[in-house]
Backbone bond lengths (Angstrom), bond angles and torsions (degrees), N, CA, C in turn:
res aa  C-N    CA-C-N  psi(-1)  N-CA   C-N-CA  omega(-1)  CA-C   N-CA-C  phi
1 X - - - 1.452 - - 1.524 109.00 -
2 X 1.334 115.81 134.70 1.449 118.47 -174.97 1.497 113.89 -87.25
3 X 1.326 118.08 -25.74 1.454 120.16 -176.12 1.515 111.04 -102.64
4 X 1.327 115.85 152.34 1.455 120.30 177.43 1.520 109.27 -66.41
5 X 1.324 115.33 144.62 1.467 121.06 179.77 1.510 109.92 -100.28
6 X 1.296 114.33 162.81 1.453 120.23 172.53 1.520 108.96 -92.08
7 X 1.328 116.93 135.59 1.452 121.16 172.72 1.507 107.43 -121.11
8 X 1.346 114.80 162.52 1.459 119.12 -175.37 1.507 110.89 -104.63
9 X 1.278 115.26 136.72 1.451 120.08 174.99 1.504 110.48 -84.93
10 X 1.324 116.35 178.36 1.450 121.12 -176.92 1.509 114.05 -62.45
11 X 1.329 117.82 -22.33 1.451 118.96 -179.85 1.512 112.28 -90.59
12 X 1.357 116.28 5.23 1.461 120.02 178.33 1.498 112.96 88.96
13 X 1.332 118.47 -8.29 1.451 120.91 179.42 1.513 109.76 -77.89
14 X 1.307 117.14 151.80 1.456 121.19 -179.95 1.514 110.11 -83.15
15 X 1.334 114.53 138.29 1.444 120.51 177.26 1.527 108.62 -126.01
16 X 1.326 115.34 162.85 1.438 119.91 174.09 1.518 109.00 -82.65
17 X 1.352 118.57 125.53 1.446 120.42 -174.93 1.512 111.75 -131.08
18 X 1.307 115.57 -152.96 1.452 121.33 -177.12 1.515 110.15 -67.82
19 X 1.336 116.40 156.43 1.449 120.55 179.48 1.520 111.57 -65.00
20 X 1.330 116.71 -33.41 1.452 120.89 177.48 1.519 108.50 -116.15
21 X 1.331 115.71 133.97 1.463 120.39 -177.64 1.526 109.41 -136.34
22 X 1.317 114.83 136.30 1.464 121.96 177.43 1.526 108.39 -121.61
23 X 1.319 116.60 137.31 1.467 120.39 175.75 1.519 108.27 -93.53
24 X 1.328 116.37 135.76 1.454 121.43 178.43 1.522 109.41 -115.50
25 X 1.329 115.97 124.85 1.454 123.03 176.95 1.520 107.82 -119.49
26 X 1.327 117.61 126.10 1.469 120.26 -175.22 1.522 110.53 -136.99
27 X 1.325 114.75 149.84 1.462 120.93 171.29 1.512 106.87 -87.92
28 X 1.337 115.94 94.11 1.473 120.51 -172.04 1.517 112.85 -85.50
29 X 1.326 117.72 14.27 1.450 119.93 178.56 1.525 113.36 -76.77
30 X 1.341 116.28 -8.01 1.457 120.03 -179.31 1.524 110.21 -124.93
31 X 1.337 117.49 142.26 1.465 120.30 -179.44 1.519 113.58 -57.48
32 X 1.344 117.20 -36.25 1.461 119.73 -178.95 1.525 110.77 -63.16
33 X 1.325 117.22 -36.75 1.456 120.37 179.64 1.518 110.91 -69.62
34 X 1.315 116.08 -38.21 1.469 120.03 179.38 1.520 110.16 -63.17
35 X 1.341 116.00 -46.05 1.460 119.88 179.79 1.528 110.65 -64.28
36 X 1.322 117.62 -40.60 1.455 121.13 179.21 1.526 110.95 -63.46
37 X 1.325 116.18 -42.80 1.454 120.08 179.13 1.526 111.10 -62.40
38 X 1.319 116.44 -41.57 1.462 119.89 178.82 1.533 110.91 -61.51
39 X 1.331 117.26 -43.16 1.460 121.17 -179.66 1.533 111.17 -63.23
40 X 1.330 116.85 -41.47 1.461 120.31 -179.76 1.525 110.54 -66.24
41 X 1.320 116.36 -45.53 1.464 120.33 -179.34 1.518 110.82 -59.93
42 X 1.306 117.23 -48.84 1.468 120.44 -178.05 1.530 110.77 -63.92
43 X 1.320 117.34 -38.66 1.454 119.70 179.24 1.519 112.16 -65.00
44 X 1.320 116.99 -41.64 1.465 120.41 179.39 1.523 111.21 -67.41
45 X 1.307 116.32 -42.60 1.469 119.57 -179.43 1.517 111.68 -63.36
46 X 1.335 117.41 -38.34 1.459 120.20 178.49 1.530 111.85 -60.29
47 X 1.314 115.38 -27.48 1.458 120.34 -178.77 1.527 112.13 -96.00
48 X 1.312 117.10 9.18 1.452 120.58 175.59 1.511 115.14 80.73
49 X 1.322 117.62 18.60 1.467 121.00 178.52 1.520 109.17 -101.61
50 X 1.318 115.58 127.94 1.448 120.26 178.42 1.516 112.06 -72.51
51 X 1.330 115.83 152.47 1.461 121.83 -176.94 1.524 109.08 -125.86
52 X 1.316 115.35 137.74 1.462 121.26 176.67 1.532 107.32 -122.00
53 X 1.328 117.42 135.63 1.457 122.53 -179.31 1.520 110.01 -138.48
54 X 1.316 115.27 161.64 1.457 119.55 174.31 1.525 110.71 -71.29
55 X 1.288 115.78 142.79 1.463 120.77 -177.50 1.526 111.65 -57.05
56 X 1.343 116.81 -43.33 1.460 120.49 -178.22 1.515 111.54 -64.50
57 X 1.329 117.14 -37.62 1.459 120.34 -179.77 1.525 111.50 -77.39
58 X 1.321 116.15 -32.30 1.470 119.84 178.48 1.520 111.10 -61.04
59 X 1.336 116.76 -29.90 1.464 120.34 -179.87 1.512 111.46 -67.91
60 X 1.342 117.55 -22.49 1.464 120.90 -179.20 1.527 113.42 -96.14
61 X 1.327 116.27 -15.63 1.466 120.21 -175.41 1.527 109.60 -101.53
62 X 1.333 118.21 128.64 1.478 120.66 178.52 1.536 109.91 -70.76
63 X 1.328 117.01 81.62 1.444 121.12 -176.61 1.525 111.05 -83.39
64 X 1.314 117.72 141.36 1.467 120.43 176.43 1.515 110.48 -71.92
65 X 1.311 115.72 152.94 1.455 120.47 174.04 1.525 108.07 -69.33
66 X 1.319 117.42 113.62 1.452 120.22 -177.35 1.514 109.78 -154.87
67 X 1.329 115.23 140.46 1.462 119.92 177.20 1.518 111.24 -69.68
68 X 1.334 116.71 -11.73 1.462 120.64 -177.94 1.520 113.04 -97.26
69 X 1.345 117.35 6.91 1.459 121.18 174.96 1.520 107.98 -107.98
70 X 1.321 116.50 122.84 1.455 121.43 -177.96 1.521 109.71 -129.97
71 X 1.303 116.09 152.46 1.461 120.96 -178.33 1.521 110.44 -121.30
72 X 1.325 115.62 151.93 1.457 122.65 173.33 1.517 108.41 -126.65
73 X 1.294 116.33 151.56 1.471 120.47 -173.36 1.526 112.41 -80.31
74 X 1.346 117.68 -37.26 1.459 120.23 -173.58 1.513 111.27 -127.84
75 X 1.331 115.33 147.06 1.459 121.01 176.75 1.524 109.52 -84.93
76 X 1.311 116.47 93.32 1.452 123.38 178.18 1.517 108.63 -125.57
77 X 1.327 117.85 162.85 1.464 118.41 176.10 1.527 112.73 -56.86
78 X 1.337 116.85 -32.06 1.454 120.52 -178.01 1.536 112.34 -67.67
79 X 1.330 116.86 -22.94 1.463 117.96 -178.87 1.525 111.60 -69.96
80 X 1.325 117.32 -11.51 1.458 121.50 177.66 1.522 112.52 -95.24
81 X 1.341 117.56 3.23 1.456 120.27 179.13 1.519 110.36 -56.72
82 X 1.328 116.12 126.98 1.454 120.19 178.07 1.512 114.67 85.68
83 X 1.337 117.85 -3.78 1.473 120.87 179.65 1.522 109.41 -90.49
84 X 1.317 116.45 142.49 1.457 120.56 178.46 1.525 112.12 -91.45
85 X 1.339 116.65 -16.33 1.450 119.68 -175.03 1.528 109.73 -158.67
86 X 1.321 115.15 147.98 1.453 122.25 171.80 1.522 107.70 -112.65
87 X 1.330 117.25 115.80 1.462 121.74 176.22 1.527 107.41 -98.46
88 X 1.332 116.41 126.42 1.452 121.91 -178.48 1.518 108.94 -116.50
89 X 1.328 116.63 125.96 1.456 122.26 178.04 1.527 108.52 -112.07
90 X 1.334 116.93 117.41 1.468 119.20 179.32 1.508 111.33 158.96
91 X 1.318 115.51 -165.22 1.456 122.13 178.09 1.513 110.60 -91.21
92 X 1.339 115.59 -167.79 1.462 120.44 -177.17 1.524 112.32 -59.65
93 X 1.329 117.43 -37.47 1.458 119.68 179.60 1.517 112.50 -62.92
94 X 1.327 116.90 -42.17 1.450 120.90 178.72 1.520 110.89 -67.51
95 X 1.334 116.91 -38.03 1.460 120.45 178.21 1.523 111.44 -65.57
96 X 1.322 117.34 -39.21 1.457 119.73 176.85 1.531 111.16 -68.42
97 X 1.315 115.44 -33.36 1.468 119.71 174.72 1.520 110.27 -62.48
98 X 1.339 116.27 -44.17 1.464 119.61 177.73 1.506 112.15 -64.53
99 X 1.334 116.88 -36.35 1.463 120.59 -178.98 1.524 111.88 -63.13
100 X 1.329 116.94 -27.58 1.455 120.45 -177.58 1.524 112.11 -59.44
101 X 1.347 117.07 -45.97 1.458 115.96 -179.67 1.517 113.06 -100.30
102 X 1.344 118.17 -12.46 1.458 119.80 171.02 1.529 109.77 -66.81
103 X 1.337 116.53 -41.09 1.458 120.69 179.46 1.518 111.61 -59.85
104 X 1.299 116.38 -47.40 1.462 120.03 -176.55 1.527 111.87 -67.59
105 X 1.329 117.07 -28.97 1.467 120.49 -178.00 1.522 112.82 -90.06
106 X 1.336 116.81 -21.98 1.461 120.07 -175.93 1.515 114.11 81.58
107 X 1.329 117.58 3.14 1.469 121.51 -179.71 1.531 108.84 -79.11
108 X 1.337 118.96 133.13 1.463 120.40 178.47 1.523 112.12 -64.64
109 X 1.325 116.07 145.57 1.466 122.45 -179.82 1.520 110.02 -110.85
110 X 1.321 116.00 130.61 1.465 122.18 176.37 1.517 107.74 -114.89
111 X 1.332 116.75 114.28 1.461 121.52 -175.97 1.511 112.55 -97.56
112 X 1.327 115.56 136.25 1.463 122.61 172.79 1.517 106.99 -115.87
113 X 1.309 117.21 118.96 1.460 122.33 -173.68 1.522 111.79 -76.94
114 X 1.313 116.04 120.48 1.465 121.59 172.32 1.527 110.02 -117.05
115 X 1.336 116.09 8.58 1.461 120.71 -179.04 1.517 111.08 -105.45
116 X 1.347 116.21 -142.55 1.469 120.36 -174.57 1.530 111.95 -95.51
117 X 1.333 117.66 -58.85 1.453 119.73 -174.35 1.535 110.56 -100.50
118 X 1.327 116.85 -65.08 1.459 119.88 173.47 1.515 114.90 67.82
119 X 1.343 117.52 53.10 1.455 119.94 179.19 1.534 111.86 -64.78
120 X 1.320 118.03 -27.85 1.461 120.13 -179.99 1.533 111.88 -79.27
121 X 1.309 116.74 -13.82 1.468 120.20 -176.61 1.518 110.30 -79.92
122 X 1.315 114.99 149.71 1.454 121.79 178.77 1.516 112.08 -102.60
123 X 1.322 116.70 -16.17 1.461 120.69 -176.74 1.525 109.30 -144.66
124 X 1.332 114.87 164.40 1.458 121.82 177.96 1.537 109.49 -109.77
125 X 1.323 115.34 171.83 1.458 120.85 -176.91 1.540 112.27 -55.55
126 X 1.333 117.30 -35.93 1.455 120.85 -178.52 1.520 113.20 -72.85
127 X 1.327 117.59 -7.66 1.469 121.37 -176.62 1.521 113.44 -98.78
128 X 1.327 118.33 12.89 1.466 120.06 -171.11 1.517 112.58 -59.25
129 X 1.335 117.76 -41.92 1.467 119.20 179.29 1.521 110.97 -61.89
130 X 1.327 116.63 -40.65 1.454 120.20 178.59 1.522 111.03 -67.02
131 X 1.317 117.52 -38.24 1.459 121.34 177.95 1.518 110.10 -58.49
132 X 1.334 116.39 -49.16 1.460 120.43 -179.70 1.522 110.59 -61.12
133 X 1.326 117.11 -44.16 1.456 120.74 -179.29 1.518 111.13 -62.18
134 X 1.321 117.75 -42.31 1.464 120.85 -179.67 1.527 111.49 -66.69
135 X 1.325 116.55 -36.84 1.462 119.97 178.00 1.526 109.71 -66.56
136 X 1.323 116.40 -45.25 1.466 120.85 -178.21 1.521 111.07 -60.47
137 X 1.326 116.51 -42.35 1.466 120.58 -177.17 1.526 112.63 -91.57
138 X 1.321 116.64 3.94 1.467 122.47 -177.49 1.538 111.46 55.35
139 X 1.319 115.73 36.94 1.465 120.71 -179.06 1.523 109.97 -92.78
140 X 1.298 116.59 64.55 1.451 121.81 176.77 1.525 108.46 -149.14
141 X 1.292 114.94 156.81 1.452 121.85 176.81 1.525 109.20 -112.93
142 X 1.310 115.81 157.89 1.461 121.00 -178.31 1.525 109.07 -117.77
143 X 1.312 116.06 127.00 1.457 120.27 175.31 1.518 109.96 -121.70
144 X 1.315 115.85 153.13 1.450 121.18 -179.35 1.522 110.23 -100.39
145 X 1.318 115.72 135.54 1.461 121.54 177.01 1.529 109.59 -111.09
146 X 1.334 114.34 137.97 1.457 120.91 177.66 1.513 111.83 -59.25
147 X 1.295 115.56 148.22 1.460 122.25 172.21 1.536 108.60 -125.36
148 X 1.313 115.33 175.82 1.463 121.90 176.10 1.522 109.60 -116.73
149 X 1.317 116.60 137.96 1.460 122.35 167.33 1.525 107.57 -100.97
150 X 1.314 116.76 132.46 1.474 122.45 -173.41 1.517 109.24 -123.63
151 X 1.327 115.87 130.83 1.466 121.45 178.45 1.531 108.74 -128.45
152 X 1.325 116.69 130.92 1.460 122.19 177.55 1.531 108.49 -106.89
153 X 1.336 115.15 125.40 1.463 121.44 177.88 1.522 109.74 -109.54
154 X 1.318 115.93 146.43 1.463 122.50 173.25 1.509 108.73 -144.69
155 X 1.315 116.20 120.89 1.468 121.86 -178.69 1.530 112.19 54.20
156 X 1.332 115.20 38.29 1.459 119.92 177.31 1.511 114.97 85.04
157 X 1.326 118.30 -5.94 1.460 121.22 -178.78 1.524 110.63 -106.83
158 X 1.334 116.17 148.05 1.453 121.01 173.24 1.520 108.36 -80.12
159 X 1.331 116.81 119.79 1.465 120.38 -176.63 1.520 112.38 -110.70
160 X 1.331 117.01 -11.28 1.475 118.65 179.18 1.523 108.98 -164.46
161 X 1.330 116.18 142.03 1.466 121.95 171.90 1.516 108.87 -128.59
162 X 1.326 115.88 149.49 1.467 119.81 -178.72 1.520 107.62 -158.59
163 X 1.325 116.24 -173.47 1.457 122.09 178.49 1.525 107.84 -151.71
164 X 1.329 116.22 167.81 1.460 120.31 177.75 1.519 109.30 -154.37
165 X 1.309 115.90 147.78 1.465 122.52 172.47 1.523 109.98 -91.74
166 X 1.319 117.27 -44.61 1.464 121.49 179.18 1.511 112.61 -90.59
167 X 1.339 115.94 -63.33 1.455 118.35 -174.56 1.509 112.53 -158.08
168 X 1.340 113.52 157.52 1.464 122.98 168.10 1.516 105.87 -117.84
169 X 1.324 117.33 126.08 1.454 121.41 -174.98 1.520 110.59 -121.92
170 X 1.315 115.31 126.12 1.473 121.72 171.67 1.521 106.25 -96.05
171 X 1.334 116.83 120.81 1.454 120.27 -173.86 1.519 111.35 -132.70
172 X 1.328 114.15 158.14 1.458 119.66 176.04 1.526 109.71 -76.01
173 X 1.321 115.33 154.70 1.462 120.96 176.63 1.520 110.19 -101.46
174 X 1.326 115.40 -40.91 1.456 120.35 -177.44 1.517 110.08 -82.83
175 X 1.333 118.68 123.72 1.466 119.80 -177.11 1.530 113.83 -69.94
176 X 1.333 117.82 -22.63 1.461 119.22 -173.76 1.533 113.48 -90.08
177 X 1.328 118.75 -8.52 1.458 120.52 -177.92 1.529 110.31 -133.62
178 X 1.352 115.03 144.09 1.454 120.13 178.40 1.526 110.54 -83.62
179 X 1.336 114.21 160.47 1.459 120.74 168.79 1.524 108.74 -81.06
180 X 1.306 117.71 137.47 1.456 122.20 171.21 1.521 107.16 -100.27
181 X 1.330 115.60 119.92 1.459 119.82 -173.95 1.520 110.96 -132.55
182 X 1.332 115.12 159.71 1.465 123.01 169.08 1.519 106.80 -124.62
183 X 1.338 116.29 129.86 1.456 121.71 179.60 1.526 110.49 -94.41
184 X 1.321 114.97 146.94 1.464 121.13 -178.28 1.520 108.55 -137.89
185 X 1.324 116.31 141.16 1.462 122.43 174.01 1.519 108.60 -131.53
186 X 1.312 116.29 124.12 1.462 122.84 178.38 1.522 112.65 52.59
187 X 1.322 115.18 43.98 1.455 120.40 174.35 1.510 115.45 79.72
188 X 1.340 118.80 7.04 1.447 121.82 179.89 1.524 109.84 -123.89
189 X 1.350 118.43 137.02 1.464 120.82 179.76 1.518 110.74 -70.15
190 X 1.330 116.12 143.81 1.460 122.41 -179.53 1.526 110.84 -107.78
191 X 1.332 115.87 -56.27 1.462 120.33 -179.70 1.522 108.46 -168.54
192 X 1.327 114.72 164.99 1.452 120.64 176.66 1.514 110.12 -134.14
193 X 1.323 116.77 150.41 1.465 120.87 179.47 1.525 109.73 -169.06
194 X 1.319 114.37 172.65 1.452 120.48 171.33 1.522 108.77 -92.99
195 X 1.315 117.12 144.20 1.461 119.90 -176.21 1.525 109.70 -161.86
196 X 1.319 114.73 173.38 1.472 120.11 172.40 1.511 111.30 -83.89
197 X 1.326 117.13 -17.64 1.456 119.49 178.58 1.515 111.86 162.34
198 X 1.337 115.21 -177.46 1.456 124.46 178.85 1.528 107.86 -134.29
199 X 1.327 116.00 133.30 1.460 121.03 175.19 1.518 108.57 -108.29
200 X 1.333 116.13 127.07 1.449 121.93 170.59 1.519 106.87 -106.68
201 X 1.332 117.44 126.92 1.457 119.56 -171.85 1.518 112.23 -135.68
202 X 1.319 114.95 155.87 1.451 123.15 169.84 1.529 108.58 -90.23
203 X 1.339 118.53 169.65 1.469 118.61 171.63 1.526 112.32 -56.95
204 X 1.309 118.15 -36.33 1.457 120.74 177.11 1.525 110.42 -60.65
205 X 1.319 116.77 -39.99 1.458 121.52 -178.96 1.513 114.39 -83.92
206 X 1.337 117.68 -0.19 1.462 119.43 -177.50 1.526 112.21 -67.52
207 X 1.340 117.81 -19.37 1.464 120.67 177.64 1.531 111.82 -97.38
208 X 1.328 117.35 8.81 1.470 120.94 -178.39 1.532 109.61 -107.55
209 X 1.323 117.80 -124.64 1.454 121.88 -175.56 1.527 111.93 -59.52
210 X 1.334 116.77 -40.64 1.466 120.30 -179.40 1.531 111.21 -60.15
211 X 1.315 116.93 -37.11 1.462 121.12 178.01 1.528 110.15 -65.43
212 X 1.336 116.74 -43.07 1.461 120.79 178.68 1.527 111.78 -63.09
213 X 1.333 116.09 -29.43 1.469 120.93 179.95 1.516 112.31 -85.02
214 X 1.344 118.15 2.74 1.451 121.00 177.47 1.509 115.36 100.59
215 X 1.336 116.65 11.95 1.453 120.28 -179.50 1.522 112.43 -80.68
216 X 1.332 117.54 165.86 1.462 121.37 -178.69 1.521 111.63 -80.45
217 X 1.323 115.68 156.45 1.451 120.64 170.34 1.522 107.91 -83.75
218 X 1.331 116.32 127.13 1.462 121.77 -179.23 1.520 108.89 -116.29
219 X 1.316 116.56 127.56 1.464 120.64 -179.01 1.529 109.66 -63.42
220 X 1.345 118.20 141.45 1.467 121.69 -172.68 1.531 114.34 -57.80
221 X 1.356 116.93 -30.86 1.463 118.05 -178.06 1.524 112.73 -77.77
222 X 1.327 117.77 -7.93 1.455 121.54 176.09 1.531 108.51 -81.36
223 X 1.300 116.59 125.84 1.465 120.20 177.79 1.521 108.99 -92.32
224 X 1.302 116.57 112.22 1.462 120.74 -176.92 1.520 109.10 -162.56
225 X 1.330 115.35 164.20 1.463 122.56 172.87 1.525 108.08 -118.36
226 X 1.322 116.19 144.06 1.464 121.27 -178.26 1.513 110.19 -114.59
227 X 1.335 115.79 143.76 1.463 123.16 173.71 1.526 106.94 -128.57
228 X 1.330 116.91 113.75 1.461 121.44 -172.56 1.531 109.83 -125.27
229 X 1.338 119.38 113.95 1.471 121.39 175.88 1.528 111.07 -68.66
230 X 1.317 115.39 150.01 1.463 122.14 176.25 1.518 108.26 -110.90
231 X 1.325 116.60 114.03 1.475 122.80 176.47 1.517 111.77 48.40
232 X 1.313 116.38 54.21 1.463 121.21 -178.34 1.529 111.09 -78.78
233 X 1.324 115.86 141.66 1.468 122.01 177.11 1.520 107.27 -99.27
234 X 1.354 115.73 78.42 1.464 119.82 -175.80 1.518 108.89 -165.58
235 X 1.330 115.98 155.81 1.451 120.67 176.97 1.520 111.71 -74.49
236 X 1.349 116.12 -42.48 1.470 119.72 178.74 1.520 108.31 -102.60
237 X 1.295 115.15 89.12 1.464 120.81 179.89 1.513 108.97 -143.96
238 X 1.311 116.18 45.73 1.453 122.01 -179.99 1.525 111.12 -88.44
239 X 1.330 117.30 157.10 1.471 119.68 174.68 1.523 109.94 -61.30
240 X 1.326 116.05 143.53 1.454 122.30 178.77 1.523 109.46 -119.57
241 X 1.322 116.70 142.38 1.453 122.94 175.98 1.521 107.73 -119.54
242 X 1.313 117.18 123.68 1.467 121.36 -173.60 1.531 110.80 -119.86
243 X 1.301 113.86 173.54 1.461 121.10 175.45 1.526 109.75 -63.20
244 X 1.343 117.46 148.59 1.470 119.01 177.62 1.523 112.97 -66.79
245 X 1.340 117.22 -15.70 1.459 119.94 178.24 1.524 112.57 -91.91
246 X 1.328 117.64 -1.41 1.455 120.66 -179.86 1.527 111.40 -70.53
247 X 1.314 115.17 155.53 1.472 121.95 171.59 1.526 106.33 -111.55
248 X 1.332 115.78 119.08 1.456 121.70 -179.14 1.524 109.02 -102.86
249 X 1.314 115.97 143.53 1.470 118.59 179.89 1.519 109.41 -144.05
250 X 1.316 115.44 151.22 1.449 122.83 171.06 1.529 106.89 -129.59
251 X 1.321 115.05 128.41 1.459 121.30 175.77 1.535 108.49 -104.19
252 X 1.293 116.35 118.80 1.458 121.49 176.73 1.530 107.66 -85.42
253 X 1.308 116.22 122.12 1.455 120.19 -174.69 1.545 111.37 -64.67
254 X 1.331 116.85 141.62 1.467 120.20 -173.22 1.528 113.79 -60.74
255 X 1.344 117.60 -29.46 1.472 119.46 -176.65 1.524 112.75 -83.06
256 X 1.324 116.87 -5.64 1.461 120.14 -176.35 1.524 110.65 -83.69
257 X 1.320 118.77 159.67 1.462 119.95 176.41 1.535 110.86 -61.06
258 X 1.316 116.29 161.18 1.450 120.89 179.75 1.523 110.75 -59.65
259 X 1.323 114.25 143.89 1.453 120.18 173.57 1.520 110.24 -108.47
260 X 1.337 114.80 178.18 1.458 120.77 178.78 1.521 107.88 -140.14
261 X 1.321 116.38 144.64 1.461 122.37 177.26 1.521 108.80 -104.77
262 X 1.338 115.38 127.95 1.467 121.72 173.91 1.521 108.39 -115.90
263 X 1.314 117.11 134.41 1.455 122.07 175.27 1.523 108.95 -116.82
264 X 1.319 115.93 115.35 1.470 123.70 -178.00 1.529 112.26 57.44
265 X 1.326 117.46 23.59 1.460 120.59 179.35 1.511 113.74 65.18
266 X 1.339 117.90 13.39 1.461 121.89 -175.50 1.525 112.79 -118.47
267 X 1.327 116.39 -37.30 1.460 119.67 -176.19 1.529 108.25 -118.02
268 X 1.301 116.92 135.67 1.458 120.51 -174.53 1.526 110.69 -137.97
269 X 1.334 114.67 150.18 1.453 121.03 175.32 1.523 107.59 -147.96
270 X 1.327 116.74 139.91 1.455 120.98 177.72 1.523 109.08 -76.02
271 X 1.330 115.28 138.29 1.454 120.56 -178.55 1.524 110.38 -92.01
272 X 1.316 117.53 134.69 1.466 119.59 176.90 1.527 110.13 -71.04
273 X 1.349 118.11 161.03 1.471 120.91 178.19 1.530 110.60 -56.38
274 X 1.323 115.50 135.69 1.459 119.50 178.45 1.517 114.26 74.36
275 X 1.308 118.08 18.70 1.465 121.02 -176.66 1.528 111.39 -64.72
276 X 1.298 114.67 149.93 1.463 123.10 174.26 1.535 107.46 -118.94
277 X 1.323 116.54 123.82 1.469 121.01 -178.64 1.519 108.06 -113.18
278 X 1.333 116.20 118.75 1.460 122.14 179.51 1.527 109.80 -106.57
279 X 1.332 114.86 138.10 1.464 121.06 -178.78 1.518 108.60 -130.86
280 X 1.318 115.22 133.56 1.457 120.56 176.17 1.524 109.57 -144.21
281 X 1.314 115.53 171.59 1.463 119.89 178.88 1.521 109.66 -58.59
282 X 1.327 115.45 133.97 1.451 120.14 -177.53 1.520 111.84 -69.63
283 X 1.326 115.50 145.08 1.456 120.90 179.07 1.525 111.80 -73.81
284 X 1.347 116.82 -25.59 1.465 121.51 -176.90 1.520 109.23 -119.25
285 X 1.319 118.72 118.45 1.473 120.62 179.15 1.524 110.89 -81.39
286 X 1.321 115.99 171.12 1.462 122.97 169.35 1.515 106.62 -102.04
287 X 1.321 116.66 132.79 1.464 121.82 -178.74 1.528 108.87 -98.27
288 X 1.338 116.26 123.78 1.452 122.43 -179.63 1.517 110.31 -111.82
289 X 1.333 116.19 133.99 1.462 121.25 174.43 1.517 108.71 -83.79
290 X 1.320 115.99 133.11 1.456 121.84 -177.16 1.524 110.55 -118.58
291 X 1.335 116.11 133.37 1.459 122.31 179.01 1.517 112.02 -100.23
292 X 1.324 116.65 -22.95 1.451 120.96 -170.60 1.529 111.27 -118.76
293 X 1.317 114.65 157.28 1.454 121.11 171.64 1.531 110.64 -107.84
294 X 1.327 116.33 14.56 1.466 120.54 -179.28 1.524 109.80 -61.33
295 X 1.316 116.27 145.62 1.452 121.17 -177.94 1.526 110.36 -69.69
296 X 1.333 114.96 154.18 1.454 120.04 176.27 1.519 110.61 -63.85
297 X 1.334 116.40 -29.91 1.455 119.90 177.12 1.521 111.17 -58.78
298 X 1.334 116.35 -45.73 1.458 119.62 178.60 1.527 111.52 -64.17
299 X 1.318 115.56 -38.18 1.472 119.69 178.35 1.527 110.34 -63.50
300 X 1.329 115.62 -42.63 1.458 120.98 -179.79 1.517 110.51 -61.41
301 X 1.322 116.88 -46.32 1.460 121.51 -179.91 1.527 110.55 -61.93
302 X 1.334 116.64 -43.51 1.462 120.44 -176.98 1.535 111.47 -69.61
303 X 1.320 117.57 -44.20 1.455 120.56 -175.53 1.525 112.36 -68.52
304 X 1.337 116.45 -37.61 1.469 120.31 -178.35 1.523 112.27 -98.17
305 X 1.330 116.52 4.19 1.478 120.82 -179.54 1.521 110.79 49.88
306 X 1.335 116.37 50.31 1.456 121.03 -176.60 1.536 110.91 -74.54
307 X 1.327 117.57 143.41 1.460 120.33 -179.35 1.525 111.22 -77.66
308 X 1.322 117.03 118.37 1.464 120.55 179.34 1.523 111.50 -126.71
309 X 1.334 117.14 12.69 1.461 119.64 178.49 1.530 109.56 -63.59
310 X 1.302 116.33 140.63 1.458 121.31 -177.38 1.511 113.05 97.41
311 X 1.338 117.70 -9.95 1.464 121.18 178.99 1.541 109.01 -68.40
312 X 1.322 117.19 132.91 1.457 120.88 -179.51 1.511 112.90 -110.37
313 X 1.326 117.70 -19.81 1.463 119.79 -179.43 1.511 112.59 81.48
314 X 1.336 114.81 174.39 1.460 120.58 -178.44 1.524 109.88 -67.93
315 X 1.328 117.52 143.69 1.466 119.62 178.42 1.510 111.81 -66.71
316 X 1.312 117.44 145.33 1.460 122.02 -179.17 1.525 109.88 -95.22
């Protein structure tokens, strides 16, 4: 970037800072995350890149005294103004937290996995030096991931809107009774049954909740929407894969117990009786920074520790 950027001071006011600025978001509840955050900050500063962090997290990280380290009070899309990249250190929950305001700002997110699986992460804890080097030299590519736009209707009125990167799940609240639902695709009914819920997922989310519910793994470059029943009491209750332009809906029957909508396992709202939940391709994608050209197949094998011993490959 040729022009100086604005960075935010601890009071939320904008200050003149380094020409290049990176926002760091970390799950500082664990010592490993704190140490990782410190290493990333020091590496970036040595290369003349300014760093911005949340005030609450800065209190846990041993940050060096530097004019290029700035803090913001709240995690909002505006806190990424002037940043070229959002680096997130943590597990899937922290990465989804980062995606919430990375999406709204349009700033690419680079995830470093400090958790167990971390499908959204591009690097592991042992790769921190490489992460810093790639950021400094801008040796990364940015790809867009599909999102979901979610609308809840009640009695013909829109009562809630939301979005998701991984999935939107309609679930029962009462453990002793199932939800009675009718599924719809592109304005036409498909089937109805009792179930614990329905998961609507993107290809990115196909390895998350939808996978646990029995859904297929969908490669990220495939544009599609998934509809996966949860513990359905029906003969035809298989996962469905639809066009990315389809509009998927679930109607919760009025006589059934109340349901609840979860988006990415982070945001929730109780559904009114007879609610209709519509899901379609999101208008705004999440931008992910990529360091590797490794195939998704290799990522799948590594993340799930799949057994591949005995594989010989294609004959030469």
